[in-house]
N, C-alpha and C positions, 0 to 999 in steps of 0.2 A: 504494499500499499504506500502511495506517495501523497503527502500532504505538505503544502508550503515548501515544496522542493526538498523535503526530507523523506527519505525512504524508511518506512517503519517495518521491522522484522519481528515476528512473534517467535521467540525462541522456544516455545513449547510445541511447535509444529514437528511432526514426524519424530526423528530420533531425539530431539530436545537436548542435544549436547553442545559441545563447544565448536563443532565443525562449522555451523552456520556463522558464528562470529569470526572465525578465522578466514572464511571465504569472503565475508562481507568487508573485512578490513582490506584485503587485497584489492577487491573491486572498487572500493571507495577511493583508495589512493590512486589507482590507475585512471579512473574516470572522474575523479574530483567531485564525488557525490557525497553529501552528508547523509548519515543514517543514524537511526536510533533502534536499539534492540531491547525488547521487553521479555520478561519471563526467561532470563538467561539460565540455561541448563536446568530448566524446571523439571525435567524428567530424570534427574540424577538424585542419588541419595543425599548429596550435599549441594543443593542448588545454588545458583549464583556464580559469580566470577571466582574461579579457583586460582591457585598459584601459577599453574601452567598458562592460563589465559592472561592473567595479570602481567606476567613477564612478557608475553608476546605483544600486548597492547602497549606497555611501556617501551619496549624495544622499538616498535614501529613509530611511536610518537616522539622518540628521541632523535630520529633522523628524517622524519617528515613533519614539518611544521603543521600543527593541528590544534584544535580546541576540543577538550574532553570534558564530559560531565558524567558523574557516577562511576568513575573508574576506581574501584577499591575492592578489597577482598570481600566476597559474599554478596556484592551488589547484584541485584536482579535486573537492573535497567541501566543503560548507558547510552551516551550520544558521542559520536565521533564526526568531526568536521575537518577534513583536510584543507589546508590553506595553500599548499603548494605540492607539486609533484616531487617524486623522489629525486634528490640531488645525489649523483653518483659518489659513493664513498665506500671505503672498506669498513666492515662492521664486526664488532666483537660482542657476543652475547654471553655474559657470565651467568653462572647458575650455582646456587648453593644446595639445590635439591636435584632429584632425578627427573627433571623435565624432559619431555620427549624431543630429541633433536630433530627427528623427521617431521613432527607436527610444526615446529618452528620454521623448517625449510618450506613446508607447504604454503605458509603465509608469505614468506619472503621471496620465493621463487618468481611469481608473476610480477611482483613489484621490481625485483632486481633485473629482470629482462628489459625493462623500459629505460635503458641507459645508453650512453654512447661509448662506454668503455667497460672493460672487465671489472667485476666486483668480487672482492675477497671476503668471504664470511668465515668467522671462527666462532663456533657454537659449542658451549659446554652443556652437559646433561647426561641423559641416558641413551644408550644405543640399542639396548634390548629391553623393551618395556611392554607391559600389557596394554592392549587396546590402541596400539599404534604400530605402523610398519617398522621393522628393524632397519638400521642403517645398512646392514648387509643386503637386505632385500632391495632397498632403494638403489644401492649401487649396481646390483646385478640384474635387476628387472626394470625398475622405473626409469632410470637414467637412459637405458638402452631403448625403451619405448619412445621417450620424448626426443631422443636424438633423431628419430625419423621425422619429427615435426620441425626439426631445425634448431633444437636447443642443445647447446654444448656446455656440460658441467664436468669439472674434474673434482672428485671427492676423495679426501684422504682421511682415514681414521687414525688419529694420533693416539687415542686410548679409548677402550671400551668402557661403558658406564652402565651400572645396574641399579635396580631398586633395592633399598630406598636411598642410598648414599649418593647415587649419580657418579660424578667424577670422570665421566667420559668427555672427549673433545674431538670435534670433527672440523676440518677445514674444507671449504668449498670455493672453487673458482668458477664463477658464472660469467659466460661470454654474453655480450649484448646481442640483441636481435635487431638488425638494421633492416628488417623487412617484416612481412607477415608470416605468422606460423603456418606451416603446411597442415592440411587436413590429415586425419589419421583413420585408416580403415583396416579392421581386422575382424572378419566375420566367419572365419573357418577354425574349426577345432582339429587339432592333430594330436596323435598319441605321444606320450612322453618317451624320451630316450636317454635321460640323464637325471640323476638326483644328487643334491648337495645337502648334507645334514650336519648341523652343529649342535653338539650336546653341551648344555650349560649346567655342569654338575660340580660338586665340592672337591673332587679329586680326579686325577687321571685314572681311568679304569678301563677294563675291556668293554668295547662297545660293539664288537662284531655280531653278537647275538641280536642286538637291536637293529643293526644294519640289515641283517638277514630277515628279520621280522618285517621291516618296512618294505624291502624288495619283494618278499613273497606275497605280501598283501596288495601291492600295487602293480605287480607284473602283468596282470590281465589288461591293464590300461596302457601297456608299452608297445613299442614297435617290435614285431617279431619275437615277442615274449623274452626280450633281453633288456635288462635294466641296470647298468652300472651305477654305482654310488660312490661318491667321495665324501668322507666324513672326517670330522675333527672334534676335539674337546677343548672348550674354554672353561678354565677352572674359576668358579664363582663361589666364594666363601660368604655365606649369609646365615645369620642367626635365625632368620625366618624360614629360609628354605634350606634345611639341612640335608634333604634327600636329592632334590632336583630343582634347580631354578627354572629350567625350561628346555624345550627342544625346538629348533628352527629347521624346517625342511623346505628347500627350494626344488621344484620340479620343473624340468625344461623339456620342450619339444622343439621341432623345427620352426614352429610359428609362434609359440606362446611360452610364457614362464609363469609359474604360480608360487605364492608364498603361503605356506601352512606352518605358522609359528604358534606355539603354545607357551606363554610365560605364565607360570602358575600363580594363583592368588592364595594358595594354601600349600602346605608341605606335602606334595604328592611324590610317589616314587617315580623313578625314571621309566619303569614299565608302564605305569598308569599314563604318564605323559606321552610316551610313544604311541600308546593305544589311541589317545585322543587326537594326536596329529594324523594318524592313519585314517581315522574316521572322517576327519575334515577333508582330507584329500580325496577319499573314495567318493564322498558326496558330490564334490565338484566334477570329478571325472565321469561319474554316472550321468550327470546333467550335460556334460560335453560343452561347457562354456569356455570362452577364450581367456577369461580373466578371473582372478580371485577378487574378493570384495574390496580389499584395500586399493588395488591398482585401478579398478574400474572407476572408483570414486575420485582418485587423484587426477585422472585423465579428463574428467568432464569439464572442469573450469577451463583448462587449456584448449579443449576442442571448441568451447564457446567463443574463445578469442581468435581461433584460427580462421583461415579463409576456406570457404567451401564446406561441403558436407562431410562430416566424420561419422563413422558407424562401427560399432563393436558388438560382438556377440557376448552376452553376459548371462549369468544365472538369474534366479529370481531377485529383482531389485530390493536392495536393503533400505531401511529407513534412512540411512546416511545418503544413499543415492537420491531418494526423494527430497531430503533436506537441501542438497546441492541444487537440484532442479528448481526448488522453490526460491532459493536465494538468488540464483542467476536470473530467474524470471523477473524478480523485482528490480534488479539493476539493469538488465538487458532485455527488455520485453521484445526486442526485434529478433532475438536469438530463439529459434524454434527447436524445441527438444521433444523427441517422440519416443515412446516405448511401445514396441509391438511384440506380442507373444508369437512365438514360432509354433510349429506343430507339436513341440514338446512343451508341457505345461511349466517346466522349470527352466525354460530357455527364452531369452528375449533379445531382440535387436534394439540397441540404443542408438538413435540417430540424433545428431546435433548439427544444425545449420549455423555455422560460425558467422561472426559479424565481420571477420577480416580486419581486425584491429591492426593498425599500423604502429609498430613499436618505434 
């Protein structure tokens, strides 16, 4: 809804989390549109602005001259008015907690593309956290996807960071876009041919049995019933997660890559965690979609800015997907986004007619 040139976002719509605010900040800065958001994170156990969102808002307002109202911890309503576009500069985002590095990058990426010179970002926080893509998946899946749209990013992990202490650091070099983003089309499913698995556990131990368990369960979705796996162990010492912090599985095919990561919210065994990861992967492969939930959502905003029609094959749209479509529609009503169910009830074509924004 737009009143008095102010876009109003109802944060209770759909997933009711922080993604709407992160997307709104990026679109607001790019298009110089003031917005207010009400009912922030109203569908969460601890509603209102949390530490993660507060850090992102403060970071963006530190390098984009703007007027803010209601920006404080726990606030359920805020207003953001950009007064200028992003002035090219290198940025350092310091953190004292395990804020998600990839969620910060999601907000900064569209803004940082709109410059005339490379931007260096240094971000502290967590690289393997619950409810957000891992930095490893961002590097090995998302950055390769958006490279096809014309986006060039070099990402270097200085140190991994985990919940609750954080302590990780990532450096990103983002090249400017001196043209329009290319549209992106991926509407074909192909069987997987390679696995990469990272076990986040308290000590180095034998993992071959878990590798075999994963391969044997997913082999039916592979090419020629052959499925090589590369695995490694990252030692994570945590008082809260004494058995297993998490398991991160990346699955690759000739056309697609998927991220099935489980970061535990309670102290589960490695066997329980591996079983959960396998179930996630099998569900997606049975639906034969081209993307996992994290990566389909991250692409939507960039497809809206791109030139021409983008189209991807996805599973059943998540509430995060609907939230993004809702926010983009408020800022860019000329951008047409369509979801069409295929012959399979759990498979959809997501089409985005981009506006051809000139960076």
